[in-house]
N, C-alpha and C positions, 0 to 999 in steps of 0.2 A: 501347097502341099502341106497336110496336117497329119501328124501321128497321134492316135489316140491309145492311151495305155490301159491295161488292166491295173487293178490296184498293185503297186509294188510290194514285194514281200521282202523281209531282210532277216538276218541272223546275226547276234552280237553276244557271243558267249566267252566268258572268262575261262581260261584253263587252269594251270596249277598255279599260277602267279598271283601275288596279293592283289594286284589291280590289271584290269584289262589293257593291254598296251596297244588294242586297235581302236580305231576312231571311224566312224560312218557318217556320211552326210547325204541326205537330209539327216538330222539328228534323230534317233528312234522316237517314233510317236508323231513326227512332224511330216512324213512322207505321205504323198497322195497321187491319185491318177494324173493329176495336173503337173506333178513335178517334172522338171526337165533336165535336172543336172543330179548325178548320183556319183558319190567318191567313197571308195574303201580305202583307208590308209592303214599300213601294218607296222607298227612301231617296234624297235629294238633297243633295249636299254644299253647293249654293247658293254663297252668297258667303263662306262659311267659309275659312279660311286654312290653308296647310300641305298636306303630302302625305297624311295620314291619313285613312282613309275616315270622315269625320265623318258623311257621309249613311248608311253602313252601321251607324253606332252609333245613328243616330237610329231606323233602321228596326227594329233589334232591341230597342231599349227601348221602341218603340211595341208591337211584336208580344209581347213577353214581358210588357209591362204588362198589355195585355188578358188574356193568358194566365192571369196570376196572378188577375186578377178573376174570370173564369170558373171556374177550377180551384178557388179557394178560398171564393168567396162564393157562387156560382150552384150549383155542383156539378151536381146531377141536375135542376135546376129549367129554367125558360125565361126567356129574355132579353126584357125589355119595354124600352119607351122609356127609363123612369126608370133602369133598370140600365145601359144602354148610355151614357146622358149621364153618369152618376156615374163609369162606368169611363173615358169620356173625360177626365173632369175630373181623374181620378187619373193617367192617363197623361201629360197636359199637365203636371201638377205634377212628374212624375218627370223628364221633359224639361227642364223650367224648373230644377230643383234641379240637375240634372246638368250642363246647359250654360250656366245663368245666369251663373256665375262665370267662364267660360272664354270670353274674347273672340274667340279662333281658331275657336269653335264657331258664332259668331253667324251666322245664315244656314242652317244645316243643318235639314232637316226631312224629313218621311216622310208618305206616305199608305198607306193599307191597306185590306183588305177582308177579312171573315171569316164563315166558315160554322159554325152551332152546332146540334148536334140535342139538342133537350132531350125533356122527358117528354111533351110535346103538340104542339110545333110545331118547324119548323126555322127559324132566324133567319139572316137575311143582315144585313151591316152594312158601310158603307163611308165613307171619307173621301177625295175627291180621284181621282187619276188611276188607282189600282188598281181593277180591275173585277171583277164578278160576273156570269156567265152561268148561266141556269137553262133546261135543256132538258126539256120534257115530252114523254115518249115516247108518251104515249096520244093526245095531238093533234098530234104533230109540230110544236111551236112552241118558239120559242127566245125569251127576254126577256134583258135586259142591265140593269145598274144605270145605264148611262147613258140608257136609255129611261125608266126609273124616275125617274131624276133630272130628266129633262126635264118630267115631270108633276107635279113639287114646285114648292111656292112657293120663290122665291129660289135658283134653281139654283146649285150650287157646285163644278161639275165640276173646276175647277183649283186648289180649296182644299188646303191642307197644315197638317199639325200640326207646329208649331214650339216649342210651350209658351207662346208669347206672344200669337199672334193667336187670338181666339175663332172656333171653326169649329162646325159642327153636325153630328152623326153621322147618317147617314142610314141607314133599315133597311126591310126587307122580309120578311114572315112567312109561311109557308105551314103550314097543319096538316098534322100526319103522315098522317093519314087520307086527305090529297088527293094524296099522293104516289103515284107509281107505280113498279113494277119497270122498271128500266133508264132511269129519270130521272137526268139528269146535272147536277152543279152544278161550274162551272169557275170558279176564282178566279185571276186574272193580274194581274201587276205592269203598270205603264205601259208598261214597254219591251216587254213581249209584247203586250200587247191593243191598242197603237197601230198594230200591224201586221196585226191580224185584223179580219175582218167577220163579223157574226152569220150571214150567209148560208151562209159556208163552214163555220163551226162546226156549224151546223144540220144541213148535209150530211153532215159527218163522224160526228156523233152518231148520226144516223139510220142511214146505211150500215153504220157499225161495229156497233151494235146488232143490226142485222138480221143481219149476218154472225157474231154472238157473238164479236167480236174482242177485247172487253175493254178497260178503261182504257189498259192499255200501248199497244195498237195505237191508239187514238184520239190519245194523246199524240204518237205517232210522226208520225202523218198531220198533227197540228198543226203539229209542227216543221217539216215539209216545205213548209208555207205560208210561212214566214219566209225571204225571200230573202238570199243572202250580204251583200248591202250593207245590210241591215236588221238585223244581227246586232251592231252597235256596242255597243247598249245592254245593260244586264243584263236577262235573262229568267228569271222564276221563276213558278210556278204550283202549283196543285193541282187534281187532277182526281178529282172524288168521284163515283163511279156506284152507284145503289142497286140491291142485289141482289133484295130484297123487303121487302114491308111486311107486318106481320101482328101478331097478338096472341097473346102467350103464346111458345110454343115456334117455333123457325124453320119455315115451310112446307116441307114435304118437296121440292116442286118446285124450290125454290131452293136446297136444300142442296148437291147435288152440284156445280151451276154456281157458285154463290157460293163454296164452298170451293176449287174448280179456279182460278177467277179471282183469288181472294184470294191464292194462292200456299200455302195451308195444305194439309195431306195429304189426300188422297182418302179418303172414309169407308172404314171397314174392310171394310164390307159390299160394296164394290165396289171392289177393288184395281186399279190400273191395270195393264195386261198386263206391261209391262217391270218394274214393281216387284214384281209378283206372281212372276214368274220368278226375279228376284234373292233375294227372300225364300226361296222354295223351295230354291234352290241353296245359299244360307247355312245353311239349317236343314239340308239333307242333309249338309253338311260338318261345321258347328260346333255343330249342337244347335239351329238355327233360332230358336226362341222367345227364348233367353236373349240372343243376339246381336242380334237386332232390337231387343230391349229396350233393349241397351247402346247401340245406335246411335241410337235414339230420344232416349235421355237426352243424349247427346253433342250432338245436333242442337238440343234444347231449350235445353240450357246456351249453345250458341253463339249462337242466336236472342237469350236474354236478354242475354247480353254485348253483342251488337252492336245491341240496340234497347232501350236503357234511358235515358230522357231524364234521370234524376238522374245518372248516370255522365257523359253527354255534357257537362251543364252544368258539372260539377265538372272535366272534362277542359278544357273551354273556360277556366274560371276559372284553372285552373293555366297554361294557355298565355298568358294575359293577365299573370297574376303573373311568368312567366318573362321576358315582354316588358319588363314594368317593371323588373325586375332589370337586364336589358341596358341599358335606357334611363339608369338610374341610373348604372352603370358608365361609360357615355357622357357622363355629367354632363348629360344632357338631362332634367333633373327634372321639367318640365312635362310631357313625354311620359310619364315614369315615373308621375306622378301620375294622368293620364289612364287608363294601363293598369291601375293598381291599383285606381281608382274603378270602371273596368267589371268587373274580377274580383270586387269585393264587391257589384256589381249582379247578376252572374250567380250568385253564391253566394245572394243572397237569393231568386232565383227558384229554386235547387236546394233551399233550405231548405223551400219549400212542398211539394216532391215527395218529402222524405225521410219514411221510413215506420219506421226502425230507429234505435235509440240509437247505433249505430256510425256510422250516416250523419250524424248530428247532430254526433257528435263529430268526424268527418273534416272538415266544415264548420267547425266552430269552431276547429280546429288550423290549416286554411288562412288563415282570418281573422285569427287572431293573428299569422300570419307576414306577412301583407299589412300590417297595422298597425304591425309592426315596421318595415317599410320606408317607411311613410308618414311625412313631417315633421309634427311636432305642430301643430296649427292655430295661426295667428298669435294668435288671440283668446285663446288659454290660455299663451302664451309667459311664462315665469317667469324672470328673470335674478338671482334671488337667489343669492348665492355662499356656499359652504360655508367657514367658517372655515379658515386654512391649517392649523392643527393637526389638523384633522378629515379632512383628505385622506389617503386610504388608498393610493394608488397613486404611483409615481414618476413624474417628468415625461415620462420616455421612453415608459412605459406609458399615460398619458395622450395622449401624441402618438399613438400607434398606434391607441388607441381612437377618436380623433377622425377618423383617417384611415378607419376602418372605419364609423364613423357616417356620414361624408360620402359615402361609396362607396354607401351604402345610402338616401342623400337624406334622412337625419334631421339637417336643418340645426342645429336647436336643441341637440341631444345633441352633435353636432360642437362646436358653440360651446363648450359647457360644459367639454367636455374639453380643447380648446386652450386654453381660458381659465384652467383649473386648471394646465396646463402653463406657460403663460405666466407665471402668478402665483408658481409655484414657482421659476421662473427669475430673476424680479425679486426674490425673497426669498435668491437665492444657493444653491438646494437642488436644482440641477439637474443637478449634475455636468457632463458633455461634451454633453449633450443640445441639439441645435439646432432649432430651431422651423421648419417647413416655410412660411417666410413667405408665398409666393404662395397655397398652399392655405388657410392660417389667414385671410389677407386677404379671399379669396374668401368663405370661410365667415362672416365678420364682415359683410361688406358685403351679402351675400345675406339674412343674418338682419336686418339693418336694414331691408332693402327689405320684408321680411315685417313688421317692426314697424310701419313707416309705414302700412301698409294696416290697422292695428287700428282698429276704430270710435272707441276711446277712447285713441288714441296719445298718447304723452308725448314731445313734440318733445325735450325736454331727452335723454331717454334715447336715442331715435333717434340724434341727432347724436352722442352720445357712443359709440354702437357704430360708427358712421359713422367717427368720428376714429380708433378703434382699427383699423379695416380700412384705411384710407387711409395711416395711418403705416407699414403693411407692405406698401403696393402703391406704390411711388415711379413707376411708369409712369404712374398716373394724372394725375401733374403735368407730365409731359413734352408739350410742344406738338408738333402734327403727328402724334401716335400715334393710330391709330384704336382706340377703347376698345371692349370687349365691351359689348353691349345693357345688361347688368345693372349695369354700372359707369356708362354714361350715365344709366340711370334713376336711380342712386344719387345722382348729382351733381344732378339736377333736385329729388329729393326733399329732399336736404340743404338746398338752397337755398330750397326752401319753408319747411322747419322753421326755418331761420336767420331768414326774414322774419318768421314767425309769433312768434318769441321776440323779435325786436326790436321788433315792434308793441306785444307785450304789455309790455314794458318802458317803451316810451314813453308808453303810455296809464296804467300803473300807478304808474310811478317806482319799480318794484320792482328793487332792486339785486341782489337774489338770483338772477334770471334770468341762465343760464349762456350766455355767447356761444359761437358756433359752434366757435371754435377753441380752446376750454377744454381743457386737459390732461385726458388720459384717466383719470389716477389720483385726480383730485379727486372728491370727493363730491358726489353730486346733492342739490340743495337740495329737500327735500320740500314746503316751503310753496308754491313755484311750480308743482310738479308738477300740483296739482289745477288750477291756474288753466290750465296749458298743455293740459290734457285738455279743458277747456270749449270750447277753440278748435276741436277736432277735428270734421269735418263727418261726416254719416252716410254714410260712404264707400260708394260703389256696389259696390266690390269686396267689401265684407262684409256686405252687406244682401241677404239671400236673396230669392230671386224677383224682382229687380228689374233692368231693362235698365241696362247700363253707362255708356251715354253718349247724347248727345242725337241726333236723326236728322240734324242739320246742325250744322256747327261755326260759331262767331262768326267774322265777317269779320276781326275784329282777331287772332283766334288759332285756328289749327286744332287746337292741341292741348288746349284747354279741355274739362273734362268736367263734365257736369252731375251733382251728387250725386243717388243715390235717395233720396227722403225718407223721414222717419220721422214719427210723429205729434208729435214734440216737438224739431224740428230745430233750434231756437235759443231762448234765454231772451228772448222779446219779448212785448209785448202780444198777447192773444187775445181780443178784444172782438167782439161781434156787435150788431147793431141790437137795440134792447130792444123793439121791436114785433113780435118773433117769436112765433107761437103756440106752445103746449105740443107740438103734433104735429110743428112744424118743428123745434124743439130736440130731439125725440126721433129725427127724421130724421138729424139732424147726429150725435148719440151712436150711432146704428145705424151710419151711414157710418163712422165712426171705428173701431167694433167689427169691421165687415165688412173694413175695410182691413187691420186687425191681421191677422184670420184668413186673408185672402187672402195676405198675407206669409209667414205661417207655412206655408200649405199650396201656396203657389205656384200658385194657382187664378186664370186669367184669368176665369172665371165669377164669383167672388167679388169680384174687381176692378169688373167691370161693375156688380154689385150695389151695391158701395160708392159708385161714381160716382153710381148712379141716387138713391141716399139722399142725397148731398151736394147734388144739385140740387134734391131736394124740400125741403132745408133751408131755401131761399130767403133771407130776412133774417136766419135763425139761423146762417147760414154765416160762421163766425169765420175768423181768420187762418190756423190751421193747415188747417183744412178746405178752404179756398179754395186754398191752396197745394197741398194732395194732389190736389185735382180738376183743378187746372191741370196739375200733372205728370202725371196719367194722359192728359189730351188732348194733350199734348205729345209724349208717348212713345209714344200709342196702346196702351195697357195696359188691356186689358178693354174698351176703347171705340175706336171709329175715330178715328185721329189727325186733329185739328182745331185749326189753329194759331189761329185767330180766338178759339175759346172757351178755349185754353190762355192767350193774351194777357189775355183778359176776367178770368178768374179769378184769374191771377197779379197783376193790377192791383189786384184786390179784396184779396188778401191783402196786398199791399203797403201799400195805404191803411190796414190796420189795423196797421201796423207789425211785421208779422211778418218777422223777419229773412230766412228762407228764401225768402218771398214777394217780398221786396224785391230778393233775388238773382236769383230766377227771372224777375222782370218785366224788371229791366235786361238779363238775358242773352237774352229772347225779343226786346226791342227791337233789340238790337245784330244780330240776325239779318236785321232788315228793310233794314238798309244805308242807312239815312236820317239825315242830319246831325240833324235836330231830335230824331229817335227817340234817336241817340247821346248827345245831350246829356242827355235824360231818363235814359236808361240809366245814365250815369255817375253822375247824381244819386242814383238808386236803389241803385246798387251802393255808393256811399259810405255811405247810410242803412244797408245791411246790415253793410258792414265796421265801421261804428260800434258795432254790437253784436257785434263779434269773429266774425261769421260767416266762416269760414276761406275758402270758396270765392269771396267777395266780395272779400277782400283779395288772393287770389292773381289774380282776374281783373283788378282794378285794375292789378296789378304786370304782368300780360301787356300791358295797355294803356299802360303807362308812366305811370300816373296816380298820384299820391300820395293815399293814402285821406283 
């Protein structure tokens, strides 16, 4: 069975926002009557910060994520429920990996709807406010996803995809043989569908079909339904009308009509009068057939140029690359990294459409350029220095190289270049070269901020790099001067590392622990490096797929952050009741495995499965397992947030002397703002701090309590 479409039509209009937060697939200009997949995604900035269109990024990620799954995995087949659910898991993982480490994106989300024509059925799917309408021309009836949604269990009309909250994809199927000529599918974003009613749409679809006006006429009348004061929101849609349904070759009755409606050339056996006269005239003057052929080739080439999804994706990627370059030049490195990440995201989509070696080479070339601009990941920072006698450039050349790296946002490379120049100067091998103190100071301090975020951070090295930067940044010591945010962050981080090192020295009596004001040129004691690494928490900024902060802050400090857990958060006792059955012990093991897999795949569904296994573990639930379960309930990751259960399992973990559990139990008690709870909380935090759990040490410092 084959479905033939008229040329699909679309709307993609920006409302009062600075950028359109909707996204449609195929990309505007790429749609044709041969397209088989249509997606409309509606983004929402939500509570995310900044002026950038975070909702638009969310919508694009959702739409392209589903497109990748359909085009690469399904191809010519039909989409069933399992495929749609796995695709949604993939999309949520994509969102979580992209937004998870960017606090400014927190709250951004998207809804979507899609239509896919497979080998045996047409599949509709949706989540949230984006709506699908289906008009049956044979019975003159119209149905919508909101009507189907109302008939389903647990209606979730207002659901959104944000990468963190589990949602369920809704679907509706139609056998291709049950579709009719002139049936219409209409996919609309919330900004458009909120101002439409099914009765008006039914009237338009019926009247225009009778008049043979085509999709373009239908869409024009739909636009007329939207009043001027209702056009503040972004409005996007795809209107897909069926020309014919048949087996094998296209039915003759539909050929001329569908070709005309789709904007394709009229069949040669029935030339349009005007075009026929033009061809005869050209043939008379220039030799007709040859020139008509040449004109046709030019038209085909132009259509291919303007209707190429691969080229459009590469073009968009290049635009984001250029925007990232400009952001770096403005020293807005956070925005620059966002732009580079989106460029890479688009290239991933383009690579799925590439069919020629030259196209793959083009993608690889752009990827290399993007990676050249991106700063090296903090997790792979290496501060080893080349011996002076092996340096190949002059101090001036290293300074110029450092400036270039800094402009490109490559902080670690800029650090090495400036550091090489600085060392040559200290050795008297610099001539008249002068160090750009402010720029070098900013490089060192920003690098130290990155080092601080490492999951295995070395506080001695962090403070050493901070000291080097602040020695060149005298403004930091002037009172009454408003310091940049990155300097303020550095002061807080340095104070935290100083406290950790002091605590380590107090507990171990290790005289090799370096104080915060240690001269920058003194060597770092390797023996205590390993100890200071053990103090580092599983930082939420470096743990993929985890929320960065608790839902509410402790009443004692609004700046406290709850670290994302790992399955080995601290070296504490992990015991469980010996009465546990083999099945319960297996459930605990399975819960741990699922948690690690969920973390690796950024999958809310796997987090939910992990929580279910932890609860099945019963008396086998040990300190780490109870802590992870408490964390999931506290943050609402994979499960509905539940403060009672979070406290229950945190207490269970604390009673088993698991350091992270003792910290979380104290943290949650503080949120209840009760004097008795506060006393218990401080006691639990002290037990955690005694195991050198860094967040507990910091929390007690925030409260002004000695560990």
